[in-house]
N, C-alpha and C positions, 0 to 999 in steps of 0.2 A: 287555911291560909298561913304560910310560914311567918314567924315573927320577924321584926326588923333585924334582930340579932342573927337569926338563922339566915336571912337573906344576905346579911353582911358577911357571915362566915362562908357562904357559898361562893362569894366572889373571889376571883384569883387575887393573889397577893400583889402588892405594888411591885413594879419593876424599878430598877435603878433609875431609869430615865424619868419615871413618874415621881421619884423622890427628890428631885433636884428642881429648884425654881428657875427653870430655863427662861420662862417668859419675863420674869422680873429682872433676871440677870442680863437678858438681852437689852432691856431698857438702860440698865446701868452702863453696860459696855458701849451702848450707842451714845452715851454722854461724852465719849471721847471727842466727838465733833465739837463740843463746847470748849474743850481744851485747845483744839486746833484753832478755833475762832479766836480764843484769847491770845494765842501765840502769833497769829497772822494779822490781826486787826488792831490798830492803835486806839488808845483812848482819846477822846471820850466815846467814839463810835462803838468800841468793843463793849463797854459796860452798858451803853444805851441800848444796843442790840440785844444783849442778854436780858436787860430789864423788860424790853418789849416782849420778848419770848416768854418771860416769866409771867407777865400780866396775862398773856394769852392762855398759858397753861392753867393759871389760877382761875381765870374766867370759866374755862371748861370744867374745872374741878368744882367750882362753886355752883355751877349749873347742875352738875351731877348731884351735889348734896341737896339742892333746892327742889329738883324735879324728879319724882319717883320714876316716871316712865323713861327718862333719860338715863337715870342710874341703872335701871334694869337692863336697858340696851347695852350699857357698858359692861355689866357683869356677865351677860350672856355672850357678848362678842369677844370679850377679853377675860375669860374665866380664870386665867393663871396670873393676872396682873394685880388684882386687889385682894389684900387680906381682909378678913372680916373686921379686924379692929381698925381698918381704914374706911369702912363703908359709911361711917358717920363723921369722919374727920378728913382733913386734907390728905391726899395721897402722897406716897413716897416720891413720886415724880415732881409734885409741886414743891416739896421741901428741897429736893435736889436742885431745882432751878433757882430757888431762893438762895441756897448755899453757893451755887456757882456765881450768881450775880454779886453777892456781897463779897465773895473772895476776889473777884475781878476788880471790884471797886477799891478794896483795901490794900491790895498787894500788886507788885510789878508782875509783868506777864509770865515770866518763867516760874516763880514760886506759885502763882495762882494756877497756872496750867498743870504744874506738878501735883498740887493739891486735888484738883478736879480729876486727874488721871488716877490718883491713888484711890479716890472714891470709885471711879469707874471699874478699875481692874482689881484693886486690893479687896474691896468689899465683895466683889463678885467671886474672887478666889476663896475668900473666907466662907461664903455661903455654899459654893459648889463642893469644896473639899470637906467642909464640916458635914454637909448633908450626905455626901457619898460615904464618909467614914461611919456616920450614924446608921446608914442603911446596912452597911456591912456588919456592924455590931448587932443590929436586929436579926440579921440572918444567922449569926452565931449564937443568938439567944442571950447576949450580954446587955441588951437594951430593949425596953418595951417599945414595940412599934404601934402604929395607928391601925385601926380596923376600918377606918373611913375610906371610901373611894372618892371622896370630894377632892378637889384640887389641893395640892400640898400647901398652897398659900392660904388655905382657910384658917390655919392657926400659925402662930409665931413660935418656932422652936427655940430652945435654949442655945446659946452660943457655946462653941467648943474651943478648947485650947488649940486643937490642931487647925481649926479654921482661922483662929487668930494668928497662928504661926504662918499660915499660908498668906494671910493679909500682909504681914510684916515683910516676908520675902519678896512678894510681888511688888509691894510699894517701894522697897529698896531699889529693885530693878528699874521701875518706872522713873524714879527720881534720877537715877544714874543716866538713863536714856534721854531724858528731856532737858537735862541741865549739865553743866560742867562740874557738878558737885563732887566733892571728895567722898571716899568711902565712909568716913566718919559722919559727914553731913547726911548722907543717904541713910545711914543707920539711925540717926536722930529723927529724920523725917519718917522713916518706916516705923519707929517706935511710936511716934505721935499718931500716925495713921491707925496702927493696930490697936493702940490704947483707946482711941475714940470709937473704933469699930466694936471693941470688946465691951466697953462700959457705958456707952451712950444708949439710953433706952429707946426701943422701938425704931421708927423710921428717922429719928432725929440725927442719927449718924450721917445722914445725907447732908446735914448742915455742918456738923462739928468736924467731920473728917477733912474736907477741903480747907476749912478755916484754920484748924489746928496745924495741919501739915504745912500749909503755906506760911503760917506764922513762924514755925520752927525753922523752916528752910531760910526764910528771910532773916531771922534773928542770927542764925549761925553764919550765914553769908556775910552779914554786916559786921559781926563782932569777932569771928574766929577764922575768917578766910582772908 
């Protein structure tokens, strides 16, 4: 019988599509609907609605953590959603909902929506571009690749400067589109978003990115515009 290493070596190499976290990024991008909600619905209904949705997501997540059979169903049904370091902790989706709710509560609708959109699109751009470049570097022999055929989200890779740059550029565009921000303000917001994406550990950038970005936009809009 061939060894595990021999079985792994006989498997075809990962493709580019398998090397990008499409499932997780689809969830991130779908959080665009949270920003639309913030823009269209006035407080207190806006924040109350987000809080109710957050309670629901947290309840499902806590049930996953408490019930092994429920957890196994999740992992088999959505194999590309949960990283292994989230299997004993709150998921990135729960942290994202918490971040959106707190951001909506603390800031006016436009800065809050901009912060949530920077998380949705900026963070996704960072991951997709970073993983794509990493895959290309592996092809060229400049970076060591994984031999595992497990879903790419089984481990958390290191963040890249090219991914951070993509986050900055996309966040800038998002801020310009969602508000009447000046170019300088959008640069400041983009820097805040990319900084949080780069330096916040683990899934907690789902909390820090919308909060920091909205805070910078609101500060600049209040004192410099």
